[in-house]
N, CA, C and O atoms as a CHARMM CRD file, in Angstrom:
* protein
*
  340
    1    1 MET  N      0.90800  -1.26200   0.11100 PROA 1      0.00000
    2    1 MET  CA    -0.04400   0.01400  -0.02700 PROA 1      0.00000
    3    1 MET  C      0.69400   1.18000   0.04500 PROA 1      0.00000
    4    1 MET  O      1.56200   1.16100   0.91800 PROA 1      0.00000
    5    2 LYS  N      0.60400   2.23800  -0.64500 PROA 2      0.00000
    6    2 LYS  CA     1.28600   3.55100  -0.80800 PROA 2      0.00000
    7    2 LYS  C      0.96000   4.37500   0.29300 PROA 2      0.00000
    8    2 LYS  O     -0.08200   4.22900   0.93200 PROA 2      0.00000
    9    3 THR  N      1.84000   5.26500   0.54500 PROA 3      0.00000
   10    3 THR  CA     1.58300   6.09800   1.68700 PROA 3      0.00000
   11    3 THR  C      0.29200   6.82600   1.66100 PROA 3      0.00000
   12    3 THR  O     -0.32200   6.97800   2.71700 PROA 3      0.00000
   13    4 ASP  N     -0.17500   7.29000   0.53800 PROA 4      0.00000
   14    4 ASP  CA    -1.61900   8.08700   0.33200 PROA 4      0.00000
   15    4 ASP  C     -2.68200   6.86500   0.69500 PROA 4      0.00000
   16    4 ASP  O     -3.81600   7.28500   0.92600 PROA 4      0.00000
   17    5 GLY  N     -2.53100   5.55200   0.77800 PROA 5      0.00000
   18    5 GLY  CA    -3.73600   4.60500   0.93800 PROA 5      0.00000
   19    5 GLY  C     -3.83300   3.91100  -0.13600 PROA 5      0.00000
   20    5 GLY  O     -4.36000   2.80100  -0.06000 PROA 5      0.00000
   21    6 SER  N     -3.39100   4.35500  -1.27500 PROA 6      0.00000
   22    6 SER  CA    -3.77200   3.59900  -2.65500 PROA 6      0.00000
   23    6 SER  C     -3.16500   2.35200  -2.69600 PROA 6      0.00000
   24    6 SER  O     -2.25000   2.08800  -1.91600 PROA 6      0.00000
   25    7 GLN  N     -3.60500   1.48100  -3.59000 PROA 7      0.00000
   26    7 GLN  CA    -2.83600   0.23300  -3.65400 PROA 7      0.00000
   27    7 GLN  C     -1.79300   0.16100  -4.75100 PROA 7      0.00000
   28    7 GLN  O     -1.93500   0.81400  -5.78500 PROA 7      0.00000
   29    8 ASP  N     -0.91600  -0.49600  -4.57600 PROA 8      0.00000
   30    8 ASP  CA     0.40000  -0.47400  -5.65500 PROA 8      0.00000
   31    8 ASP  C     -0.19800  -1.70000  -6.70400 PROA 8      0.00000
   32    8 ASP  O     -0.74200  -2.72500  -6.29300 PROA 8      0.00000
   33    9 GLU  N     -0.02500  -1.44200  -7.81300 PROA 9      0.00000
   34    9 GLU  CA    -0.58300  -2.34500  -8.84900 PROA 9      0.00000
   35    9 GLU  C      0.38600  -3.72700  -8.79400 PROA 9      0.00000
   36    9 GLU  O     -0.07000  -4.86100  -8.93800 PROA 9      0.00000
   37   10 ALA  N      1.81600  -3.41700  -8.55600 PROA 10     0.00000
   38   10 ALA  CA     2.56900  -4.61100  -8.25900 PROA 10     0.00000
   39   10 ALA  C      2.31800  -5.53800  -7.27900 PROA 10     0.00000
   40   10 ALA  O      2.54300  -6.73500  -7.46000 PROA 10     0.00000
   41   11 TRP  N      1.77500  -5.00100  -6.03900 PROA 11     0.00000
   42   11 TRP  CA     1.30400  -5.80100  -4.94900 PROA 11     0.00000
   43   11 TRP  C      0.17100  -6.59600  -5.39000 PROA 11     0.00000
   44   11 TRP  O      0.10200  -7.79000  -5.10100 PROA 11     0.00000
   45   12 LYS  N     -0.87000  -5.90500  -6.18800 PROA 12     0.00000
   46   12 LYS  CA    -2.07300  -6.58400  -6.61200 PROA 12     0.00000
   47   12 LYS  C     -1.58200  -7.92300  -7.60300 PROA 12     0.00000
   48   12 LYS  O     -1.93200  -9.09100  -7.43400 PROA 12     0.00000
   49   13 ASP  N     -0.83200  -7.49000  -8.49000 PROA 13     0.00000
   50   13 ASP  CA    -0.25000  -8.46200  -9.49900 PROA 13     0.00000
   51   13 ASP  C      0.06200  -9.77300  -8.68700 PROA 13     0.00000
   52   13 ASP  O     -0.66700 -10.76400  -8.71900 PROA 13     0.00000
   53   14 THR  N      1.21600  -9.67500  -7.96100 PROA 14     0.00000
   54   14 THR  CA     1.66600 -10.64000  -7.10700 PROA 14     0.00000
   55   14 THR  C      0.75500 -11.45000  -6.34600 PROA 14     0.00000
   56   14 THR  O      0.82400 -12.67900  -6.33800 PROA 14     0.00000
   57   15 TYR  N     -0.03400 -10.83600  -5.75400 PROA 15     0.00000
   58   15 TYR  CA    -1.04500 -11.26700  -5.01900 PROA 15     0.00000
   59   15 TYR  C     -2.08100 -12.23600  -5.81000 PROA 15     0.00000
   60   15 TYR  O     -2.42600 -13.35500  -5.43100 PROA 15     0.00000
   61   16 HSD  N     -2.46100 -11.63800  -6.86800 PROA 16     0.00000
   62   16 HSD  CA    -3.32100 -12.52500  -7.77700 PROA 16     0.00000
   63   16 HSD  C     -2.34900 -13.66300  -8.49900 PROA 16     0.00000
   64   16 HSD  O     -2.88200 -14.72500  -8.82000 PROA 16     0.00000
   65   17 LYS  N     -1.10000 -13.48800  -8.73200 PROA 17     0.00000
   66   17 LYS  CA    -0.44500 -14.77000  -9.20100 PROA 17     0.00000
   67   17 LYS  C     -0.23100 -15.72600  -8.08900 PROA 17     0.00000
   68   17 LYS  O      0.14800 -16.87000  -8.33700 PROA 17     0.00000
   69   18 CYS  N     -0.44000 -15.34500  -6.94400 PROA 18     0.00000
   70   18 CYS  CA     0.05200 -16.35900  -5.61700 PROA 18     0.00000
   71   18 CYS  C     -1.26900 -16.78600  -5.16100 PROA 18     0.00000
   72   18 CYS  O     -1.32900 -17.73000  -4.37400 PROA 18     0.00000
   73   19 ALA  N     -2.49600 -16.11700  -5.62100 PROA 19     0.00000
   74   19 ALA  CA    -3.81800 -16.47100  -4.73200 PROA 19     0.00000
   75   19 ALA  C     -4.13100 -17.87500  -4.51100 PROA 19     0.00000
   76   19 ALA  O     -4.73500 -18.26600  -3.51200 PROA 19     0.00000
   77   20 ARG  N     -3.70800 -18.64700  -5.46700 PROA 20     0.00000
   78   20 ARG  CA    -4.08400 -20.17200  -5.56000 PROA 20     0.00000
   79   20 ARG  C     -3.43300 -20.73800  -4.13900 PROA 20     0.00000
   80   20 ARG  O     -4.09700 -21.35300  -3.30500 PROA 20     0.00000
   81   21 LEU  N     -1.71500 -20.35800  -3.97800 PROA 21     0.00000
   82   21 LEU  CA    -1.45500 -20.78500  -2.79200 PROA 21     0.00000
   83   21 LEU  C     -1.71700 -20.20400  -1.46200 PROA 21     0.00000
   84   21 LEU  O     -1.52200 -20.79900  -0.40200 PROA 21     0.00000
   85   22 ILE  N     -2.24500 -18.80800  -1.60500 PROA 22     0.00000
   86   22 ILE  CA    -2.51200 -17.99400  -0.32700 PROA 22     0.00000
   87   22 ILE  C     -4.00200 -18.23600  -0.08000 PROA 22     0.00000
   88   22 ILE  O     -4.27300 -18.33800   1.11600 PROA 22     0.00000
   89   23 LEU  N     -4.91300 -18.33800  -0.82500 PROA 23     0.00000
   90   23 LEU  CA    -6.26700 -18.54900  -0.35700 PROA 23     0.00000
   91   23 LEU  C     -6.75500 -19.97900  -0.32000 PROA 23     0.00000
   92   23 LEU  O     -7.82600 -20.22400   0.23600 PROA 23     0.00000
   93   24 ALA  N     -5.98000 -21.01800  -0.92300 PROA 24     0.00000
   94   24 ALA  CA    -6.57500 -22.32800  -0.70800 PROA 24     0.00000
   95   24 ALA  C     -6.56600 -23.04800   0.52200 PROA 24     0.00000
   96   24 ALA  O     -5.47300 -23.48300   0.88400 PROA 24     0.00000
   97   25 PRO  N     -7.55000 -23.25900   1.22700 PROA 25     0.00000
   98   25 PRO  CA    -7.65300 -24.03300   2.35100 PROA 25     0.00000
   99   25 PRO  C     -7.12800 -25.42500   2.14600 PROA 25     0.00000
  100   25 PRO  O     -7.52100 -26.12200   1.21100 PROA 25     0.00000
  101   26 LYS  N     -6.18400 -25.85000   3.07800 PROA 26     0.00000
  102   26 LYS  CA    -5.80900 -27.33700   2.63800 PROA 26     0.00000
  103   26 LYS  C     -5.55000 -28.16400   3.94200 PROA 26     0.00000
  104   26 LYS  O     -4.91000 -27.71600   4.89300 PROA 26     0.00000
  105   27 GLU  N     -6.04800 -29.27900   3.90300 PROA 27     0.00000
  106   27 GLU  CA    -5.74600 -30.19000   4.98900 PROA 27     0.00000
  107   27 GLU  C     -4.89400 -31.41200   4.35700 PROA 27     0.00000
  108   27 GLU  O     -5.25700 -31.83700   3.26000 PROA 27     0.00000
  109   28 ARG  N     -3.88200 -31.93900   4.93800 PROA 28     0.00000
  110   28 ARG  CA    -3.20200 -33.02800   4.67400 PROA 28     0.00000
  111   28 ARG  C     -2.76900 -33.87800   5.92600 PROA 28     0.00000
  112   28 ARG  O     -2.04300 -33.41200   6.80400 PROA 28     0.00000
  113   29 MET  N     -3.28100 -35.19000   5.94300 PROA 29     0.00000
  114   29 MET  CA    -3.11000 -36.00900   7.35300 PROA 29     0.00000
  115   29 MET  C     -2.08200 -37.07800   6.73600 PROA 29     0.00000
  116   29 MET  O     -2.43900 -37.83900   5.83700 PROA 29     0.00000
  117   30 GLY  N     -0.81200 -37.09000   7.26200 PROA 30     0.00000
  118   30 GLY  CA    -0.02400 -38.12600   7.15800 PROA 30     0.00000
  119   30 GLY  C      0.00100 -39.09200   8.28700 PROA 30     0.00000
  120   30 GLY  O     -0.64400 -38.84900   9.30700 PROA 30     0.00000
  121   31 ASN  N      0.73400 -40.20800   8.15800 PROA 31     0.00000
  122   31 ASN  CA     0.90700 -40.90600   9.36300 PROA 31     0.00000
  123   31 ASN  C      1.60000 -40.34200  10.61800 PROA 31     0.00000
  124   31 ASN  O      1.19300 -40.54800  11.76200 PROA 31     0.00000
  125   32 ILE  N      2.63900 -39.64200  10.31200 PROA 32     0.00000
  126   32 ILE  CA     3.35800 -38.84200  11.14200 PROA 32     0.00000
  127   32 ILE  C      3.18700 -37.30300  11.33500 PROA 32     0.00000
  128   32 ILE  O      3.40900 -36.78200  12.42800 PROA 32     0.00000
  129   33 ARG  N      2.80300 -36.62400  10.29300 PROA 33     0.00000
  130   33 ARG  CA     2.57500 -35.25000  10.10300 PROA 33     0.00000
  131   33 ARG  C      1.20700 -34.82000   9.48900 PROA 33     0.00000
  132   33 ARG  O      0.68800 -35.49100   8.59700 PROA 33     0.00000
  133   34 GLY  N      0.70800 -33.83600   9.92100 PROA 34     0.00000
  134   34 GLY  CA    -0.61000 -33.07800   9.31800 PROA 34     0.00000
  135   34 GLY  C     -0.16200 -31.75400   8.99200 PROA 34     0.00000
  136   34 GLY  O      0.62500 -31.18800   9.75000 PROA 34     0.00000
  137   35 THR  N     -0.56900 -31.21100   7.96900 PROA 35     0.00000
  138   35 THR  CA    -0.42400 -29.89000   7.51200 PROA 35     0.00000
  139   35 THR  C     -1.67100 -29.21400   7.21700 PROA 35     0.00000
  140   35 THR  O     -2.43200 -29.73400   6.40100 PROA 35     0.00000
  141   36 PHE  N     -1.97700 -28.11500   7.78000 PROA 36     0.00000
  142   36 PHE  CA    -3.22300 -27.60500   7.79000 PROA 36     0.00000
  143   36 PHE  C     -3.00700 -25.90700   7.19900 PROA 36     0.00000
  144   36 PHE  O     -2.25400 -25.17700   7.84400 PROA 36     0.00000
  145   37 ASN  N     -3.58500 -25.46200   6.17800 PROA 37     0.00000
  146   37 ASN  CA    -3.54300 -23.88400   5.72100 PROA 37     0.00000
  147   37 ASN  C     -4.78900 -23.37000   5.91300 PROA 37     0.00000
  148   37 ASN  O     -5.80000 -23.86100   5.41200 PROA 37     0.00000
  149   38 PHE  N     -4.76900 -22.36100   6.64700 PROA 38     0.00000
  150   38 PHE  CA    -6.11200 -21.61800   6.95300 PROA 38     0.00000
  151   38 PHE  C     -5.76500 -20.23800   6.39600 PROA 38     0.00000
  152   38 PHE  O     -4.90800 -19.58400   6.99100 PROA 38     0.00000
  153   39 PRO  N     -6.36600 -19.73000   5.28700 PROA 39     0.00000
  154   39 PRO  CA    -6.45100 -18.38400   4.75000 PROA 39     0.00000
  155   39 PRO  C     -7.14700 -17.41100   5.86200 PROA 39     0.00000
  156   39 PRO  O     -8.21600 -17.74400   6.37300 PROA 39     0.00000
  157   40 ILE  N     -6.47000 -16.15500   6.22300 PROA 40     0.00000
  158   40 ILE  CA    -6.86600 -15.48900   6.78700 PROA 40     0.00000
  159   40 ILE  C     -7.22500 -14.11100   6.56000 PROA 40     0.00000
  160   40 ILE  O     -6.47300 -13.65000   5.70100 PROA 40     0.00000
  161   41 ASP  N     -8.07700 -13.24600   6.97800 PROA 41     0.00000
  162   41 ASP  CA    -8.56700 -12.19300   6.45600 PROA 41     0.00000
  163   41 ASP  C     -8.10300 -10.82600   7.46900 PROA 41     0.00000
  164   41 ASP  O     -8.81700 -10.48200   8.41200 PROA 41     0.00000
  165   42 ASN  N     -7.02900 -10.23600   7.18100 PROA 42     0.00000
  166   42 ASN  CA    -6.45800  -9.13600   8.28800 PROA 42     0.00000
  167   42 ASN  C     -7.60600  -8.53000   8.90200 PROA 42     0.00000
  168   42 ASN  O     -7.48000  -8.41100  10.12100 PROA 42     0.00000
  169   43 LEU  N     -8.65100  -8.12500   8.43700 PROA 43     0.00000
  170   43 LEU  CA    -9.59900  -7.42200   8.94400 PROA 43     0.00000
  171   43 LEU  C    -10.46200  -8.18700  10.07500 PROA 43     0.00000
  172   43 LEU  O    -10.92900  -7.61600  11.06100 PROA 43     0.00000
  173   44 LYS  N    -10.59400  -9.45100   9.81200 PROA 44     0.00000
  174   44 LYS  CA   -11.30500 -10.33100  10.47600 PROA 44     0.00000
  175   44 LYS  C    -10.55200 -11.35000  11.39800 PROA 44     0.00000
  176   44 LYS  O    -11.19500 -12.12100  12.11000 PROA 44     0.00000
  177   45 PHE  N     -9.27900 -11.34600  11.37900 PROA 45     0.00000
  178   45 PHE  CA    -8.59500 -12.51500  11.87800 PROA 45     0.00000
  179   45 PHE  C     -8.32700 -11.75800  13.58100 PROA 45     0.00000
  180   45 PHE  O     -7.82000 -10.65600  13.79300 PROA 45     0.00000
  181   46 ASP  N     -8.82400 -12.70400  14.57700 PROA 46     0.00000
  182   46 ASP  CA    -8.62600 -12.18500  16.01200 PROA 46     0.00000
  183   46 ASP  C     -8.30400 -13.41800  16.58600 PROA 46     0.00000
  184   46 ASP  O     -8.12600 -14.44600  15.93200 PROA 46     0.00000
  185   47 LYS  N     -8.21400 -13.31200  17.99900 PROA 47     0.00000
  186   47 LYS  CA    -7.77700 -14.38300  18.89200 PROA 47     0.00000
  187   47 LYS  C     -8.77800 -15.58700  18.94900 PROA 47     0.00000
  188   47 LYS  O     -8.49400 -16.75800  19.20200 PROA 47     0.00000
  189   48 GLU  N    -10.08500 -15.02800  18.64300 PROA 48     0.00000
  190   48 GLU  CA   -11.31900 -16.31500  18.82400 PROA 48     0.00000
  191   48 GLU  C    -11.10900 -17.24200  17.35300 PROA 48     0.00000
  192   48 GLU  O    -11.19500 -18.47000  17.32400 PROA 48     0.00000
  193   49 THR  N    -10.86100 -16.50000  16.33600 PROA 49     0.00000
  194   49 THR  CA   -10.64400 -17.04100  14.96400 PROA 49     0.00000
  195   49 THR  C     -9.45400 -18.15200  15.28700 PROA 49     0.00000
  196   49 THR  O     -9.66800 -19.34300  15.06200 PROA 49     0.00000
  197   50 PHE  N     -8.34200 -17.75200  15.76100 PROA 50     0.00000
  198   50 PHE  CA    -7.27000 -18.68800  15.71900 PROA 50     0.00000
  199   50 PHE  C     -7.72000 -19.85800  16.74200 PROA 50     0.00000
  200   50 PHE  O     -7.63200 -21.05800  16.48400 PROA 50     0.00000
  201   51 LEU  N     -8.05400 -19.48600  17.55400 PROA 51     0.00000
  202   51 LEU  CA    -8.81900 -20.62700  18.79400 PROA 51     0.00000
  203   51 LEU  C     -9.40000 -21.63300  17.88400 PROA 51     0.00000
  204   51 LEU  O     -9.04000 -22.80700  17.96200 PROA 51     0.00000
  205   52 ASP  N    -10.40600 -21.18400  16.90300 PROA 52     0.00000
  206   52 ASP  CA   -11.29200 -21.75500  16.18800 PROA 52     0.00000
  207   52 ASP  C    -10.61300 -22.90900  15.34600 PROA 52     0.00000
  208   52 ASP  O    -10.95300 -24.09100  15.28200 PROA 52     0.00000
  209   53 TYR  N     -9.65500 -22.31900  14.77000 PROA 53     0.00000
  210   53 TYR  CA    -8.59100 -22.94000  13.94700 PROA 53     0.00000
  211   53 TYR  C     -7.86800 -24.10400  14.60800 PROA 53     0.00000
  212   53 TYR  O     -7.67800 -25.16500  14.01300 PROA 53     0.00000
  213   54 LEU  N     -7.39300 -23.83000  16.09800 PROA 54     0.00000
  214   54 LEU  CA    -6.72900 -24.88600  16.89400 PROA 54     0.00000
  215   54 LEU  C     -7.69100 -25.90100  17.20800 PROA 54     0.00000
  216   54 LEU  O     -7.31200 -27.06900  17.11900 PROA 54     0.00000
  217   55 LYS  N     -9.11100 -25.61300  17.63100 PROA 55     0.00000
  218   55 LYS  CA   -10.09700 -26.52100  17.92900 PROA 55     0.00000
  219   55 LYS  C    -10.28000 -27.41300  16.77100 PROA 55     0.00000
  220   55 LYS  O    -10.31300 -28.61300  17.04500 PROA 55     0.00000
  221   56 HSD  N    -10.41500 -27.05900  15.45700 PROA 56     0.00000
  222   56 HSD  CA   -10.53600 -27.81800  14.37400 PROA 56     0.00000
  223   56 HSD  C     -9.36700 -28.64500  14.26300 PROA 56     0.00000
  224   56 HSD  O     -9.55300 -29.83200  13.99800 PROA 56     0.00000
  225   57 ILE  N     -8.19400 -28.22300  14.42000 PROA 57     0.00000
  226   57 ILE  CA    -6.98700 -29.33000  14.26500 PROA 57     0.00000
  227   57 ILE  C     -7.22600 -30.23900  15.26200 PROA 57     0.00000
  228   57 ILE  O     -7.20600 -31.41900  14.91200 PROA 57     0.00000
  229   58 TYR  N     -7.48800 -29.95000  16.62700 PROA 58     0.00000
  230   58 TYR  CA    -7.84100 -30.70400  17.75100 PROA 58     0.00000
  231   58 TYR  C     -8.60600 -32.02500  17.34000 PROA 58     0.00000
  232   58 TYR  O     -8.20600 -33.17600  17.51300 PROA 58     0.00000
  233   59 ARG  N     -9.74900 -31.63100  16.78000 PROA 59     0.00000
  234   59 ARG  CA   -10.68600 -32.38800  16.53300 PROA 59     0.00000
  235   59 ARG  C    -10.49500 -33.47000  15.31300 PROA 59     0.00000
  236   59 ARG  O    -11.19700 -34.47200  15.18000 PROA 59     0.00000
  237   60 LYS  N     -9.48900 -33.11100  14.50300 PROA 60     0.00000
  238   60 LYS  CA    -8.93200 -33.92200  13.23800 PROA 60     0.00000
  239   60 LYS  C     -7.90700 -34.96300  13.83500 PROA 60     0.00000
  240   60 LYS  O     -7.76800 -36.12300  13.44700 PROA 60     0.00000
  241   61 SER  N     -7.19400 -34.31800  14.88000 PROA 61     0.00000
  242   61 SER  CA    -6.05700 -35.34200  15.57600 PROA 61     0.00000
  243   61 SER  C     -6.67800 -36.52000  16.42300 PROA 61     0.00000
  244   61 SER  O     -7.64500 -36.49800  17.18500 PROA 61     0.00000
  245   62 GLN  N     -5.77100 -37.63800  16.03700 PROA 62     0.00000
  246   62 GLN  CA    -6.02800 -38.73700  16.96800 PROA 62     0.00000
  247   62 GLN  C     -4.97500 -39.25400  17.89800 PROA 62     0.00000
  248   62 GLN  O     -5.05000 -40.21000  18.67000 PROA 62     0.00000
  249   63 LYS  N     -3.88800 -38.36100  17.65500 PROA 63     0.00000
  250   63 LYS  CA    -2.66600 -38.73200  18.55100 PROA 63     0.00000
  251   63 LYS  C     -2.45900 -37.32600  19.10300 PROA 63     0.00000
  252   63 LYS  O     -3.17300 -36.35300  18.85900 PROA 63     0.00000
  253   64 SER  N     -1.33600 -37.36100  19.91100 PROA 64     0.00000
  254   64 SER  CA    -0.59800 -36.20400  20.51800 PROA 64     0.00000
  255   64 SER  C     -0.05600 -35.35500  19.38800 PROA 64     0.00000
  256   64 SER  O      0.28600 -35.90000  18.33900 PROA 64     0.00000
  257   65 PHE  N      0.02300 -34.27200  19.52300 PROA 65     0.00000
  258   65 PHE  CA     0.51200 -33.11700  18.50600 PROA 65     0.00000
  259   65 PHE  C      1.06000 -31.93600  19.07100 PROA 65     0.00000
  260   65 PHE  O      0.80700 -31.58200  20.22300 PROA 65     0.00000
  261   66 LYS  N      1.76700 -31.34500  18.33200 PROA 66     0.00000
  262   66 LYS  CA     2.15600 -29.87000  18.66100 PROA 66     0.00000
  263   66 LYS  C      2.01400 -29.14000  17.34900 PROA 66     0.00000
  264   66 LYS  O      2.04400 -29.66800  16.23800 PROA 66     0.00000
  265   67 VAL  N      1.84800 -27.79500  17.63200 PROA 67     0.00000
  266   67 VAL  CA     1.56200 -26.82200  16.77200 PROA 67     0.00000
  267   67 VAL  C      2.58300 -25.94500  16.22300 PROA 67     0.00000
  268   67 VAL  O      3.24200 -25.35100  17.07600 PROA 67     0.00000
  269   68 ASN  N      2.87200 -25.72200  15.02700 PROA 68     0.00000
  270   68 ASN  CA     3.91000 -24.81600  14.51700 PROA 68     0.00000
  271   68 ASN  C      3.06800 -23.91600  13.73800 PROA 68     0.00000
  272   68 ASN  O      2.18000 -24.37600  13.02100 PROA 68     0.00000
  273   69 VAL  N      3.30500 -22.55900  13.83900 PROA 69     0.00000
  274   69 VAL  CA     2.57900 -21.58800  13.10300 PROA 69     0.00000
  275   69 VAL  C      3.32500 -20.80200  12.27200 PROA 69     0.00000
  276   69 VAL  O      4.35200 -20.32100  12.75000 PROA 69     0.00000
  277   70 SER  N      3.05500 -20.57200  11.18300 PROA 70     0.00000
  278   70 SER  CA     4.01700 -19.59300  10.28100 PROA 70     0.00000
  279   70 SER  C      2.82500 -18.82900   9.49700 PROA 70     0.00000
  280   70 SER  O      1.68800 -19.28300   9.37100 PROA 70     0.00000
  281   71 PHE  N      3.21100 -17.78200   9.07200 PROA 71     0.00000
  282   71 PHE  CA     2.49600 -16.81100   8.05200 PROA 71     0.00000
  283   71 PHE  C      3.13500 -16.53000   6.66800 PROA 71     0.00000
  284   71 PHE  O      4.32100 -16.21000   6.59900 PROA 71     0.00000
  285   72 GLY  N      2.46700 -16.63100   5.72200 PROA 72     0.00000
  286   72 GLY  CA     2.73200 -16.20500   4.43100 PROA 72     0.00000
  287   72 GLY  C      2.75800 -14.76800   4.07400 PROA 72     0.00000
  288   72 GLY  O      1.69800 -14.14200   4.09700 PROA 72     0.00000
  289   73 LEU  N      3.85200 -14.19000   3.75000 PROA 73     0.00000
  290   73 LEU  CA     3.78400 -12.79000   3.69200 PROA 73     0.00000
  291   73 LEU  C      4.27200 -12.22200   2.17000 PROA 73     0.00000
  292   73 LEU  O      5.21100 -12.85000   1.68200 PROA 73     0.00000
  293   74 LEU  N      3.78500 -11.21200   1.45200 PROA 74     0.00000
  294   74 LEU  CA     4.06900 -10.53500   0.22900 PROA 74     0.00000
  295   74 LEU  C      5.24600  -9.73300   0.85200 PROA 74     0.00000
  296   74 LEU  O      4.98200  -9.07500   1.85800 PROA 74     0.00000
  297   75 LEU  N      6.47200  -9.71500   0.38500 PROA 75     0.00000
  298   75 LEU  CA     7.66300  -8.84900   0.68400 PROA 75     0.00000
  299   75 LEU  C      8.28600  -8.26400  -0.53100 PROA 75     0.00000
  300   75 LEU  O      8.48600  -8.94000  -1.54000 PROA 75     0.00000
  301   76 ARG  N      8.60900  -6.93100  -0.42700 PROA 76     0.00000
  302   76 ARG  CA     9.21600  -6.24200  -1.35700 PROA 76     0.00000
  303   76 ARG  C     10.81300  -6.22200  -1.16900 PROA 76     0.00000
  304   76 ARG  O     11.32100  -5.81000  -0.12600 PROA 76     0.00000
  305   77 HSD  N     11.63200  -6.73800  -2.35000 PROA 77     0.00000
  306   77 HSD  CA    13.14700  -6.66000  -2.06900 PROA 77     0.00000
  307   77 HSD  C     13.68900  -5.07200  -2.25300 PROA 77     0.00000
  308   77 HSD  O     13.56200  -4.40900  -3.28200 PROA 77     0.00000
  309   78 VAL  N     14.32800  -4.62700  -0.99200 PROA 78     0.00000
  310   78 VAL  CA    14.74700  -2.97900  -1.10000 PROA 78     0.00000
  311   78 VAL  C     15.52400  -2.83000  -2.26400 PROA 78     0.00000
  312   78 VAL  O     15.24300  -1.76500  -2.81500 PROA 78     0.00000
  313   79 GLU  N     16.33100  -3.42700  -2.81800 PROA 79     0.00000
  314   79 GLU  CA    17.05200  -3.13300  -3.86100 PROA 79     0.00000
  315   79 GLU  C     16.55900  -3.35200  -5.20000 PROA 79     0.00000
  316   79 GLU  O     16.95900  -2.55000  -6.04500 PROA 79     0.00000
  317   80 SER  N     15.67300  -4.38800  -5.62100 PROA 80     0.00000
  318   80 SER  CA    15.31700  -4.67200  -6.84900 PROA 80     0.00000
  319   80 SER  C     13.92800  -4.48600  -6.90600 PROA 80     0.00000
  320   80 SER  O     13.28600  -4.87000  -7.88400 PROA 80     0.00000
  321   81 ASN  N     13.39700  -3.91900  -5.92300 PROA 81     0.00000
  322   81 ASN  CA    11.77200  -3.63500  -5.87500 PROA 81     0.00000
  323   81 ASN  C     10.76300  -4.76100  -6.05700 PROA 81     0.00000
  324   81 ASN  O      9.55000  -4.57100  -5.97200 PROA 81     0.00000
  325   82 ASP  N     11.44300  -6.20300  -6.36600 PROA 82     0.00000
  326   82 ASP  CA    10.64300  -7.21000  -6.61100 PROA 82     0.00000
  327   82 ASP  C      9.85800  -7.73100  -5.30300 PROA 82     0.00000
  328   82 ASP  O     10.30100  -7.71600  -4.15400 PROA 82     0.00000
  329   83 ILE  N      8.60800  -8.19100  -5.72200 PROA 83     0.00000
  330   83 ILE  CA     7.73900  -8.55500  -4.68300 PROA 83     0.00000
  331   83 ILE  C      7.63300 -10.11900  -4.74400 PROA 83     0.00000
  332   83 ILE  O      7.44800 -10.71200  -5.80700 PROA 83     0.00000
  333   84 LYS  N      7.74100 -10.64300  -3.73300 PROA 84     0.00000
  334   84 LYS  CA     7.59100 -12.19300  -3.59100 PROA 84     0.00000
  335   84 LYS  C      6.70400 -12.66700  -2.57700 PROA 84     0.00000
  336   84 LYS  O      6.39700 -12.05300  -1.55500 PROA 84     0.00000
  337   85 TYR  N      6.33400 -13.74200  -2.90800 PROA 85     0.00000
  338   85 TYR  CA     5.32700 -14.49400  -1.87000 PROA 85     0.00000
  339   85 TYR  C      6.25000 -15.45100  -0.98200 PROA 85     0.00000
  340   85 TYR  O      5.74800 -16.15000  -0.10200 PROA 85     0.00000
């Protein structure tokens, strides 16, 4: 986002190119590891939403587990101005 609040077209383009990865809810349960992807909306994401996601994982799990959380971000390279997901 630009300082005047308008959207930079390069951000939009990168977002749309990666939307399949960013927005696709995924669940993969293996014998040892399960992977869950929950797309979040910055305007609606709060503690309760996060706890709902954890409860969903808990209900799907049949064994003990630990949770690792990571966030996908769009970042701009300071020298080249390239935007990557």
